[in-house]
C-alpha positions as CSV (number, residue, x, y, z in Angstrom):
1,M,-9.2,-1.5,10.4
2,C,-11.0,-4.3,8.8
3,G,-11.7,-6.3,5.7
4,I,-14.7,-5.6,3.5
5,A,-16.3,-7.5,0.7
6,G,-19.6,-7.9,-1.1
7,I,-21.6,-8.9,-4.1
8,Y,-24.2,-6.8,-5.9
9,T,-26.3,-8.4,-8.7
10,P,-29.6,-6.5,-8.6
11,G,-32.6,-8.8,-9.0
12,R,-30.6,-12.0,-8.9
13,D,-30.2,-14.5,-6.1
14,I,-26.7,-14.9,-4.6
15,D,-25.2,-18.3,-3.9
16,A,-25.4,-18.5,-0.1
17,E,-21.9,-20.0,0.0
18,L,-20.2,-17.1,-1.7
19,P,-20.3,-14.5,1.2
20,A,-19.0,-17.1,3.6
21,R,-16.1,-17.9,1.2
22,M,-15.2,-14.2,0.8
23,A,-15.4,-13.6,4.6
24,A,-13.1,-16.6,5.2
25,A,-10.5,-15.2,2.8
26,L,-10.4,-12.0,4.8
27,S,-10.5,-13.4,8.3
28,H,-6.9,-12.3,9.0
29,R,-7.9,-8.7,8.4
30,G,-10.7,-9.0,11.0
31,P,-9.9,-11.5,13.7
32,D,-12.3,-9.9,16.2
33,G,-15.6,-10.7,14.4
34,Q,-17.7,-10.8,11.3
35,G,-20.9,-9.2,10.1
36,V,-23.1,-9.7,7.0
37,F,-26.0,-7.8,5.5
38,A,-27.9,-9.8,2.9
39,E,-31.1,-9.5,0.9
40,Q,-31.9,-10.4,-2.7
41,G,-29.2,-9.4,-5.0
42,V,-26.9,-7.9,-2.4
43,A,-24.5,-9.1,0.3
44,L,-22.1,-6.8,2.3
45,I,-19.4,-8.5,4.4
46,H,-17.2,-7.1,7.1
47,T,-14.4,-8.7,9.2
48,R,-13.4,-6.6,12.2
49,L,-10.2,-5.6,13.9
50,S,-11.7,-3.6,16.8
51,I,-9.9,-0.4,17.5
52,I,-12.5,2.3,18.2
53,D,-15.8,1.6,20.2
54,L,-14.6,-1.9,21.0
55,E,-18.0,-3.0,22.4
56,H,-20.5,-1.5,19.9
57,G,-18.5,-0.8,16.7
58,Q,-19.6,-3.9,14.8
59,Q,-20.4,-3.6,11.1
60,P,-22.4,-3.4,8.9
61,L,-23.6,0.0,10.1
62,Y,-27.0,1.4,9.4
63,S,-28.5,4.8,9.0
64,Q,-31.3,5.8,11.5
65,D,-34.0,4.8,9.0
66,R,-32.0,1.6,8.1
67,Q,-32.1,2.5,4.4
68,R,-28.4,3.1,4.1
69,V,-26.0,0.2,4.9
70,L,-22.3,0.6,5.3
71,V,-19.2,-1.6,5.5
72,A,-15.9,0.3,5.9
73,N,-12.2,-0.4,6.3
74,G,-9.8,2.2,7.7
75,E,-10.0,5.1,10.1
76,I,-11.7,8.5,9.9
77,Y,-9.3,10.6,11.9
78,N,-11.5,13.6,12.2
79,H,-14.6,11.6,13.3
80,V,-14.7,13.5,16.6
81,E,-15.1,16.9,14.9
82,L,-17.5,15.5,12.3
83,R,-19.7,13.9,15.0
84,Q,-19.9,17.1,16.9
85,S,-20.9,19.0,13.8
86,L,-23.5,16.5,12.7
87,Q,-25.0,16.3,16.2
88,G,-25.3,20.0,16.2
89,R,-27.5,19.6,13.1
90,G,-29.7,17.1,14.9
91,E,-28.1,13.9,13.7
92,R,-28.2,10.9,16.0
93,F,-25.7,8.0,16.2
94,N,-26.1,4.3,17.1
95,T,-22.4,3.6,18.0
96,G,-19.2,5.4,18.7
97,S,-17.6,4.0,15.5
98,D,-15.6,6.6,13.6
99,C,-17.0,5.2,10.3
100,E,-20.6,5.8,11.3
101,T,-20.1,9.5,10.5
102,I,-20.0,8.5,6.8
103,L,-23.7,7.6,6.9
104,P,-25.2,11.0,7.8
105,L,-22.6,12.8,5.6
106,S,-23.6,10.8,2.6
107,A,-27.3,11.5,3.2
108,S,-27.0,15.2,3.8
109,D,-24.5,16.1,1.0
110,S,-26.2,17.4,-2.1
111,G,-23.1,17.0,-4.3
112,P,-22.5,14.3,-6.9
113,D,-21.8,10.7,-6.0
114,A,-18.9,10.6,-3.5
115,D,-18.4,14.3,-3.1
116,F,-19.2,14.1,0.6
117,A,-15.9,12.2,1.1
118,H,-14.0,15.5,0.8
119,Q,-15.1,16.1,4.4
120,L,-13.2,12.9,5.6
121,E,-9.6,13.0,6.9
122,G,-8.2,9.5,7.0
123,M,-7.5,6.3,5.2
124,F,-10.6,4.4,4.1
125,A,-12.3,2.1,1.6
126,F,-16.0,1.6,2.0
127,A,-19.2,0.3,0.4
128,L,-22.4,2.2,0.9
129,Y,-25.7,0.5,-0.2
130,N,-28.8,2.7,-0.6
131,R,-31.9,0.4,-0.2
132,S,-34.2,3.2,-1.3
133,N,-32.8,3.7,-4.8
134,G,-30.9,0.4,-5.2
135,E,-27.5,2.0,-5.7
136,L,-24.2,0.7,-4.4
137,L,-21.3,3.1,-4.0
138,L,-17.6,2.1,-3.5
139,V,-15.2,4.8,-2.4
140,R,-11.4,4.7,-1.8
141,D,-9.2,7.2,0.0
142,R,-7.1,9.9,-1.6
143,F,-3.8,8.1,-1.9
144,G,-4.9,4.4,-1.9
145,I,-3.7,3.8,1.7
146,K,-6.5,1.2,2.0
147,P,-7.1,-1.3,-0.8
148,L,-10.2,-1.9,-2.8
149,Y,-10.7,-4.3,-5.7
150,Y,-13.7,-5.3,-7.8
151,C,-14.6,-7.7,-10.6
152,E,-17.7,-7.7,-12.9
153,L,-20.2,-10.5,-12.5
154,P,-23.2,-11.3,-14.7
155,G,-25.6,-8.4,-13.9
156,G,-23.4,-6.7,-11.3
157,I,-20.1,-6.8,-9.4
158,A,-18.2,-8.3,-6.5
159,F,-15.7,-6.2,-4.5
160,A,-13.2,-6.9,-1.7
161,S,-10.3,-5.5,0.3
162,E,-8.0,-8.2,-1.1
163,I,-7.7,-10.1,-4.4
164,K,-7.8,-13.5,-2.6
165,A,-11.5,-12.9,-1.7
166,L,-12.4,-12.2,-5.4
167,V,-10.6,-15.2,-7.0
168,R,-13.1,-17.3,-5.2
169,V,-16.1,-15.7,-7.0
170,L,-14.6,-14.7,-10.4
171,P,-16.9,-16.3,-13.0
172,D,-14.2,-17.1,-15.5
173,K,-11.1,-19.3,-15.3
174,L,-8.3,-17.6,-13.4
175,Q,-5.7,-16.3,-15.9
176,P,-2.7,-13.9,-15.5
177,N,-2.8,-10.5,-17.0
178,L,0.5,-10.5,-19.0
179,E,0.8,-6.7,-19.2
180,A,0.7,-6.5,-15.4
181,V,3.1,-9.5,-15.2
182,G,5.5,-7.6,-17.5
183,R,5.4,-4.5,-15.4
184,F,6.2,-6.5,-12.3
185,L,9.2,-8.1,-14.0
186,Q,10.5,-4.7,-15.1
187,I,9.9,-2.6,-12.0
188,N,9.0,-4.9,-9.1
189,F,5.3,-4.0,-8.9
190,A,2.3,-4.0,-11.2
191,S,0.9,-0.5,-11.5
192,G,-2.3,0.5,-13.3
193,D,-6.0,0.0,-13.1
194,E,-5.9,-3.7,-13.9
195,T,-4.3,-6.2,-11.5
196,A,-2.2,-9.3,-12.5
197,I,-5.4,-11.4,-12.5
198,K,-7.6,-10.9,-15.6
199,G,-10.9,-9.4,-14.7
200,I,-9.9,-8.0,-11.3
201,C,-9.4,-4.2,-11.2
202,R,-8.5,-1.6,-8.6
203,V,-10.7,1.2,-7.5
204,P,-8.1,4.0,-8.0
205,P,-6.9,6.2,-5.2
206,G,-9.4,9.0,-4.9
207,G,-11.8,7.0,-7.0
208,F,-15.4,5.8,-6.7
209,L,-17.5,3.2,-8.5
210,K,-21.3,3.2,-8.5
211,V,-23.5,0.3,-9.4
212,L,-27.0,1.2,-10.6
213,P,-30.2,-0.9,-10.0
214,D,-30.0,-2.1,-13.6
215,G,-26.5,-3.5,-13.0
216,N,-24.7,-0.8,-15.0
217,I,-21.5,0.5,-13.5
218,E,-20.3,4.1,-13.4
219,T,-16.7,5.1,-12.3
220,G,-15.2,8.4,-11.5
221,I,-12.7,10.4,-9.4
222,W,-13.9,12.3,-6.3
223,W,-10.5,13.7,-5.4
224,S,-7.5,14.3,-7.7
225,L,-4.0,15.2,-6.7
226,E,-3.5,17.3,-9.8
227,Q,-6.6,19.4,-9.3
228,S,-5.8,19.8,-5.6
229,L,-2.3,21.0,-6.4
230,K,-3.7,23.5,-8.9
231,E,-5.9,24.9,-6.1
232,Q,-3.1,24.8,-3.5
233,P,-1.2,28.1,-3.4
234,V,2.6,27.9,-3.5
235,F,4.1,28.4,-0.1
236,K,5.3,32.0,0.0
237,G,6.8,32.2,3.5
238,D,10.5,31.9,4.4
239,E,12.2,28.9,5.9
240,Q,11.2,29.7,9.5
241,A,7.6,30.2,8.5
242,A,7.7,26.8,6.7
243,L,9.1,25.1,9.8
244,E,6.4,26.6,12.0
245,T,3.7,25.5,9.5
246,F,5.1,22.0,9.3
247,D,5.2,21.8,13.1
248,E,1.6,22.9,13.5
249,L,0.4,20.5,10.8
250,L,2.4,17.6,12.3
251,Q,1.0,18.2,15.8
252,D,-2.6,18.2,14.5
253,V,-2.1,15.1,12.3
254,L,-0.4,13.1,15.0
255,Q,-3.0,14.0,17.6
256,K,-5.7,12.6,15.3
257,H,-3.7,9.6,14.3
258,L,-3.4,8.6,18.0
259,R,-7.2,8.4,18.4
260,S,-7.7,4.8,19.4
261,D,-9.3,2.7,22.1
262,V,-6.2,0.4,22.1
263,P,-2.5,1.2,22.5
264,V,-0.7,2.7,19.5
265,G,3.0,1.8,18.7
266,L,5.7,2.9,16.3
267,F,8.0,1.2,13.8
268,L,11.3,3.0,14.4
269,S,14.1,2.7,11.8
270,G,16.2,5.7,12.9
271,G,15.7,7.4,9.5
272,V,14.3,10.9,9.2
273,D,10.6,10.0,8.8
274,S,10.2,7.7,11.8
275,S,12.6,9.8,13.9
276,I,10.3,12.8,13.3
277,L,7.3,10.8,14.5
278,A,9.2,9.7,17.5
279,T,10.4,13.2,18.3
280,E,6.9,14.7,18.0
281,L,5.3,12.0,20.0
282,S,7.9,12.7,22.8
283,R,7.4,16.5,22.6
284,C,3.6,16.4,22.5
285,S,2.3,13.2,24.2
286,F,-1.2,14.5,23.7
287,G,-2.2,13.2,27.1
288,K,-1.3,9.7,26.2
289,Q,1.4,7.3,27.3
290,L,4.5,7.4,25.0
291,P,4.2,4.6,22.5
292,K,6.3,1.5,22.4
293,A,8.6,1.2,19.4
294,W,10.1,-1.8,17.5
295,S,13.2,-2.0,15.3
296,L,14.7,-5.0,13.5
297,A,18.1,-6.2,14.6
298,F,19.8,-8.9,12.5
299,N,21.9,-11.5,14.2
300,S,24.7,-10.8,11.7
301,T,27.8,-8.6,11.5
302,T,27.8,-8.5,7.7
303,V,24.1,-7.6,7.0
304,H,23.1,-4.0,7.8
305,D,20.1,-3.1,10.0
306,E,19.1,0.2,11.6
307,S,19.0,-0.9,15.2
308,E,21.9,1.4,16.3
309,A,20.3,4.5,14.8
310,A,16.9,3.5,16.2
311,G,18.3,3.0,19.6
312,A,19.8,6.5,19.7
313,V,16.5,8.1,18.7
314,A,14.5,6.0,21.2
315,Q,16.9,7.0,24.0
316,A,16.7,10.7,23.1
317,C,12.9,10.5,23.0
318,S,12.5,8.3,26.1
319,L,10.7,5.6,24.1
320,E,10.6,2.0,25.1
321,L,12.3,0.2,22.2
322,E,12.2,-3.5,21.5
323,Y,14.8,-5.0,19.2
324,V,13.2,-7.8,17.1
325,K,16.0,-10.2,16.4
326,S,16.2,-12.1,13.1
327,E,18.6,-14.3,11.1
328,P,18.9,-12.6,7.7
329,I,18.9,-15.8,5.6
330,R,15.9,-17.1,7.5
331,L,13.7,-14.2,6.3
332,F,13.3,-16.1,3.0
333,D,11.5,-18.9,4.7
334,Q,8.6,-16.4,5.0
335,L,8.7,-15.4,1.3
336,V,5.8,-17.6,0.2
337,Y,3.6,-16.4,3.0
338,A,4.6,-12.8,2.3
339,I,3.6,-13.1,-1.3
340,W,0.3,-14.7,-0.3
341,A,-0.3,-11.8,2.1
342,S,0.7,-9.2,-0.6
343,D,-2.1,-10.4,-2.9
344,E,-0.5,-8.2,-5.6
345,L,2.5,-8.9,-7.7
346,M,4.7,-6.7,-5.5
347,G,8.3,-7.9,-5.2
348,D,9.7,-5.5,-2.5
349,F,11.9,-7.8,-0.3
350,A,11.5,-5.1,2.5
351,S,8.1,-6.8,3.0
352,L,10.0,-9.6,4.9
353,P,11.4,-7.5,7.7
354,T,8.1,-5.6,7.9
355,L,6.3,-8.9,8.3
356,V,8.7,-9.9,11.2
357,L,8.1,-6.5,12.9
358,A,4.3,-6.8,12.5
359,D,4.3,-10.3,14.0
360,R,6.1,-9.1,17.1
361,A,4.0,-5.9,17.4
362,S,0.8,-8.0,17.2
363,Q,1.6,-9.7,20.4
364,S,0.7,-6.5,22.3
365,H,-0.6,-3.9,19.9
366,K,-3.3,-3.5,17.2
367,V,-2.1,-0.1,15.9
368,V,1.3,1.0,14.7
369,L,2.5,4.3,13.2
370,S,5.1,4.2,10.3
371,G,6.9,6.7,8.1
372,E,5.7,5.8,4.6
373,G,5.2,8.7,2.3
374,G,7.9,11.1,3.7
375,D,10.3,10.6,0.7
376,E,7.5,11.2,-1.9
377,V,6.0,14.2,-0.1
378,F,9.3,16.0,0.8
379,A,11.5,14.9,-2.1
380,G,13.8,12.5,-0.3
381,Y,14.8,10.1,-3.2
382,G,18.1,10.5,-5.1
383,R,16.2,9.9,-8.4
384,Y,14.7,13.4,-8.0
385,R,18.2,14.9,-8.3
386,M,19.2,13.2,-11.6
387,P,21.6,15.4,-13.6
388,V,20.1,17.3,-16.5
389,F,22.2,15.5,-19.1
390,Q,21.1,12.1,-17.9
391,R,17.4,13.2,-17.9
392,W,17.8,14.4,-21.5
393,L,19.3,11.1,-22.6
394,A,16.5,9.1,-20.8
395,Q,13.9,11.3,-22.4
396,L,15.4,10.7,-25.9
397,R,15.2,6.9,-25.2
398,V,11.6,7.0,-24.0
399,P,9.7,10.0,-25.5
400,G,6.9,11.3,-23.2
401,S,8.6,10.0,-20.0
402,G,10.4,13.2,-19.0
403,G,13.3,10.9,-18.5
404,F,11.7,9.6,-15.3
405,R,11.2,5.9,-14.4
406,T,12.6,4.7,-17.7
407,K,14.8,1.8,-16.6
408,G,13.5,-1.8,-16.3
409,R,15.2,-4.9,-15.0
410,F,14.6,-6.9,-18.2
411,N,15.9,-4.1,-20.5
412,R,19.5,-5.4,-20.2
413,S,20.3,-7.9,-22.9
414,Q,21.2,-10.9,-20.6
415,A,18.0,-10.5,-18.7
416,L,15.8,-9.9,-21.7
417,D,17.3,-13.0,-23.4
418,L,15.6,-15.1,-20.7
419,I,12.2,-14.2,-22.2
420,K,11.2,-15.9,-25.4
421,P,11.2,-13.4,-28.3
422,S,7.5,-14.4,-29.1
423,Q,6.5,-13.3,-25.5
424,Q,8.4,-10.0,-25.2
425,A,5.9,-7.8,-26.9
426,S,2.9,-9.1,-24.8
427,L,4.9,-8.7,-21.6
428,F,6.9,-5.6,-22.2
429,G,5.2,-3.7,-25.0
430,H,3.4,-1.3,-22.6
431,W,5.2,-1.7,-19.2
432,R,5.9,2.1,-19.0
433,A,2.3,3.1,-19.7
434,P,1.3,4.0,-16.0
435,F,4.3,6.2,-15.6
436,I,4.0,8.0,-19.0
437,Q,0.2,8.4,-18.4
438,N,0.8,10.0,-15.0
439,W,3.7,12.1,-16.2
440,K,1.3,13.5,-18.8
441,R,-1.4,13.8,-16.1
442,F,0.8,16.2,-14.1
443,A,2.0,18.2,-17.0
444,G,1.1,21.5,-15.5
445,L,3.6,21.1,-12.6
446,D,7.3,22.0,-12.2
447,R,9.6,19.0,-12.8
448,L,10.3,18.2,-9.2
449,T,6.7,18.2,-8.2
450,R,5.8,16.2,-11.3
451,M,8.2,13.5,-10.3
452,Q,6.9,13.4,-6.8
453,A,3.3,13.3,-7.9
454,T,4.0,10.5,-10.4
455,D,5.7,8.5,-7.7
456,I,2.7,9.1,-5.3
457,A,0.3,7.9,-8.0
458,T,2.3,4.7,-8.9
459,W,5.2,3.6,-6.7
460,L,3.6,4.7,-3.4
461,A,0.1,3.4,-4.1
462,D,1.0,0.2,-5.8
463,D,4.2,-0.9,-3.9
464,L,4.9,0.8,-0.6
465,L,1.3,1.0,0.6
466,V,0.6,-2.5,-0.6
467,K,3.6,-3.7,1.5
468,A,2.5,-1.7,4.6
469,D,-1.1,-2.7,4.5
470,R,-0.7,-6.4,3.8
471,M,2.3,-7.2,5.9
472,M,0.6,-5.6,9.0
473,M,-3.0,-6.7,8.3
474,V,-2.0,-10.3,7.9
475,K,-0.8,-10.1,11.5
476,G,-3.9,-8.2,12.7
477,V,-2.1,-4.9,13.0
478,E,-3.4,-1.6,11.6
479,G,-0.7,0.6,10.1
480,R,-1.2,4.3,10.2
481,V,0.9,6.6,7.9
482,P,0.8,10.2,9.2
483,F,2.9,11.7,6.4
484,L,0.0,10.8,4.0
485,D,-2.5,13.1,5.7
486,H,-3.7,15.0,2.6
487,R,-2.9,18.4,4.3
488,L,0.7,17.4,4.9
489,V,1.0,16.1,1.3
490,L,-0.3,19.3,-0.3
491,F,1.9,21.4,2.0
492,G,5.0,19.4,1.1
493,L,4.3,19.6,-2.6
494,S,3.6,23.3,-2.4
495,L,7.0,24.2,-0.9
496,P,9.5,25.9,-3.1
497,Q,12.2,23.6,-4.4
498,S,14.8,25.1,-2.1
499,L,12.9,23.9,0.9
500,R,12.6,20.3,-0.5
501,Q,16.1,20.0,-1.9
502,R,19.3,21.8,-1.0
503,G,22.3,20.8,-3.0
504,R,22.5,17.0,-2.8
505,T,20.3,16.8,0.2
506,G,16.6,15.8,-0.1
507,K,13.9,16.3,2.5
508,Y,15.5,19.5,3.4
509,L,12.7,21.0,5.5
510,P,12.0,17.8,7.6
511,R,15.7,17.5,8.2
512,K,15.9,21.1,9.5
513,W,12.9,20.4,11.8
514,L,14.6,17.3,13.1
515,Q,17.9,19.2,13.7
516,A,16.1,21.7,15.8
517,H,14.1,19.3,17.9
518,L,16.5,16.3,18.1
519,P,19.9,17.9,18.0
520,Q,21.5,15.2,20.2
521,V,21.2,12.6,17.4
522,E,23.3,12.9,14.4
523,Q,21.5,12.4,11.1
524,G,23.2,9.9,8.9
525,R,22.2,8.8,5.5
526,K,19.4,6.3,5.7
527,K,20.6,2.8,4.7
528,G,17.3,0.8,5.0
529,F,16.9,-2.9,5.7
530,S,19.7,-4.8,3.9
531,V,17.8,-8.0,3.0
532,P,20.5,-10.3,1.6
533,V,18.8,-11.2,-1.6
534,A,22.0,-11.7,-3.6
535,D,23.5,-14.0,-1.0
536,W,20.3,-16.1,-0.9
537,I,20.0,-16.3,-4.7
538,R,23.6,-17.3,-5.1
539,S,23.2,-20.0,-2.5
540,L,20.4,-21.8,-4.3
541,D,21.0,-25.1,-6.2
542,P,20.9,-24.2,-9.9
543,V,19.3,-27.5,-11.0
544,R,16.5,-27.3,-8.4
545,L,16.0,-23.7,-9.2
546,E,15.6,-24.5,-12.9
547,Q,13.1,-27.2,-12.0
548,A,11.1,-24.9,-9.8
549,L,10.9,-22.1,-12.4
550,M,10.2,-24.3,-15.4
551,G,7.7,-26.3,-13.4
552,S,5.5,-23.2,-13.4
553,P,3.1,-23.2,-16.4
554,L,3.4,-19.5,-16.7
555,L,7.2,-19.4,-16.6
556,A,7.5,-22.4,-18.9
557,E,5.4,-20.4,-21.4
558,I,7.5,-17.2,-21.3
559,L,11.1,-18.4,-20.5
560,D,13.7,-19.6,-22.9
561,R,15.0,-22.7,-21.2
562,K,18.4,-22.7,-22.8
563,E,19.1,-19.1,-21.8
564,L,17.9,-19.8,-18.3
565,Q,20.2,-22.8,-18.0
566,G,23.2,-20.7,-19.2
567,L,22.4,-18.0,-16.6
568,L,21.9,-20.4,-13.8
569,A,25.2,-22.2,-14.5
570,K,26.8,-19.0,-13.3
571,L,24.5,-18.7,-10.3
572,P,27.1,-18.8,-7.4
573,Q,29.0,-15.8,-9.0
574,L,25.9,-14.1,-10.5
575,D,26.3,-10.4,-11.3
576,R,24.2,-8.3,-8.9
577,K,22.4,-6.8,-11.9
578,L,21.1,-10.2,-12.8
579,V,20.2,-11.2,-9.3
580,E,17.1,-9.0,-9.4
581,P,15.6,-10.6,-12.5
582,V,16.2,-14.1,-11.1
583,A,14.6,-13.1,-7.8
584,A,11.6,-11.7,-9.7
585,L,11.1,-15.0,-11.6
586,I,11.1,-16.9,-8.3
587,Q,8.5,-14.5,-6.9
588,L,6.4,-14.7,-10.0
589,A,6.4,-18.6,-9.9
590,I,5.3,-18.5,-6.3
591,W,2.5,-15.9,-7.0
592,Y,1.2,-17.8,-10.0
593,R,0.9,-21.0,-8.0
594,L,-0.7,-19.3,-5.0
595,F,-3.3,-17.2,-6.9
596,V,-3.9,-18.9,-10.3
597,E,-3.3,-22.6,-9.5
598,Q,-4.5,-22.6,-5.9
599,A,-7.1,-19.7,-6.0
600,G,-5.5,-17.9,-3.0
601,A,-5.3,-20.8,-0.6
602,R,-3.3,-20.0,2.5
603,P,0.3,-21.5,2.5
604,P,2.4,-22.3,5.5
605,E,3.8,-19.3,7.4
606,T,7.4,-20.6,7.1
607,V,8.6,-22.9,4.3
608,D,11.6,-23.1,2.0
609,P,10.5,-21.4,-1.3
610,L,12.1,-24.0,-3.6
611,E,10.8,-26.9,-1.5
612,W,7.3,-25.5,-1.7
613,L,7.5,-24.9,-5.5
614,L,8.8,-28.4,-6.1
615,S,6.3,-30.1,-3.7
C-alpha cells in the first residue's frame, strides 16, 4: 500500500518543484520511503508503506530492459501464482514485490490496452510508462478499492492517489464543482466521474486512461460488472452446495489476503461480516498466528457501540481483542482532520470511529482486514426489501430510477428553503444522475441484483471505500477488504434471491454459514457505531454556527441567511430530519476551506470544528 502520483506532458519540461510537492502531499500514504522516476516530460512518484519484500520492494519498478516503468498502489494477492507462471515462461524478476508481476504481464499480453489486468486478483491503482512508445497507462481495480484521480494539464495530465496532491498542480484557479456539491448535500457523498473540484476527475472502477505521445488522452473500461454478470452463470445448486462454495471461496480469498511480510490485524464489530472473517481466521489459520483485533468502546452508557458483540466473537474465536476507548463527543474534535484525510466530499460520520481504530492499530500493525462490501454483495441492506407499493410511488416521483435511491436530504421543504432559489437548479438539478445512469446500465438484471450492482458502482465506490482507504492510510495502515474479491462478488450476485434474502432477513447465506461455524454466538441485528451527531449539533452555539457557515464564501453564495437564522434559532430542539442537513453544511464549509481556500494544507489532528472555521 502506497501513494502514487505523476505528471506526463510529452516534449515539455516539468517544473522541478512539482514532483516534490506532490510527494509531500502523499507522505502519509507512504511513510517508509519515496522514489521518483524523471526524464523530459514525465515524472512518476511513489511514497511507500512497506508490506511485502520490505528490503527490496522500493518503487518505481523497472522491466528487465528498463523500458517500462511502474508505480503502483495496493496489493496483488495472487502474485505468488503469477510469479511462478511467469518464471516458468522464462521471465526474471528484480525484487519480491507483488506489484512487479504487472511489468511482464503488460509486456506479454497481446490484448488491447489494460486487458492484462484481468489476470490480477487484488486492489490496485497503477501508472505504467512505456519509454519505447511514449505511452502512459493508468489502471484502477475492478471496484475502486484503491483511489486514482487525474487532471488535464497543457499538453498532458497529472495523476495521484489523492486530490490533495493534484490541487497543488492544477493550472486553473481552484473552484468547487456545484453539481458534485449538490450530490453531497443530498446523499452524503459526491458520486460520478467528476469530483467536487473542477478539473479533477476519477479514473472509474475497472477503468483505464492512456496518454499518447502527442498528449491526447484515451479512456476506457477494462473490466465491467455488468458484462461479468452476464457471463456469470446463475448458481444452480441447493443451499448446502452454496454454503460449500462460499466456504471454499472464503478460504482461498482469506489465505491470499493474509500474504504479508508484516502482521495482519482485524477490525471486529461483532456484525456478520467481520464475525465471518474472525471465524474463518480461527478455523483456518493458514500457518499464521491468529490476528489481533480491535473494537471501539465508548465511555458512555447512552451511546451505542459494538464492543459487547465483538467481545463474544473474539472469545469464541480465541482472538486477542483490544477495546479502543473513546469519549463520543470528543470524536468531533477530529472532524476537520477526517475531512482533510477524506479528500472527497464524503460526509459519513462513521469515518470518525474508523480513524480512531486506525490510529490505535497503527501503533503495532500496518495491515488490517475489515468487512466492507458484505452488505452490497449478499444483499444485507433493508432498502433492498422495500415494499412493492413504495417502490412504485418512488418510481412515479423519479422516472427512470426504479424507485431506488430517490430520497435526498434537501428535498424536504425546510431543508430546501435553506438554499437560495437561484442556486437550487445548479446544485440539485442533476443530483440523481449517477444513480439513474447506473440503474439503466444494469437494466438486464433482476431487480435485487440491479439494486446491489447500483450500490456497488456508487455508494460502495464513492463513500464506503473512500472512508476505509483514507481513514486507514492517513495513519499508515493498509485496509484489506476480502468480501470485494471479484470472485466472491460475482458468486454473491449470482445466487438465487432466496439465498440472499429470506423473508425480512438479508445476507441469508452468510448468516447460515456463521450459524454453522459460530453457533455459540447469537446473531443480533447489527447496530453500527452510534456517532452522536444530533447531540453534537444541538449543543452548538447558534450564533457562532451561523458565523462559521456564512463566513464560508461558498456557503454565503448558496445559503439564504434569513432561513438559516430561523432554523438555527431552534437548534437545541432541532428535529432529527434537519440535523443531517445542518451537519452537511458544516462539513461542506470545512471541506471548502481545506481544499479550495487552503489548497489541501494539513490541519491540526484535533481541533474544535467551529473554532477552526472561525479562526
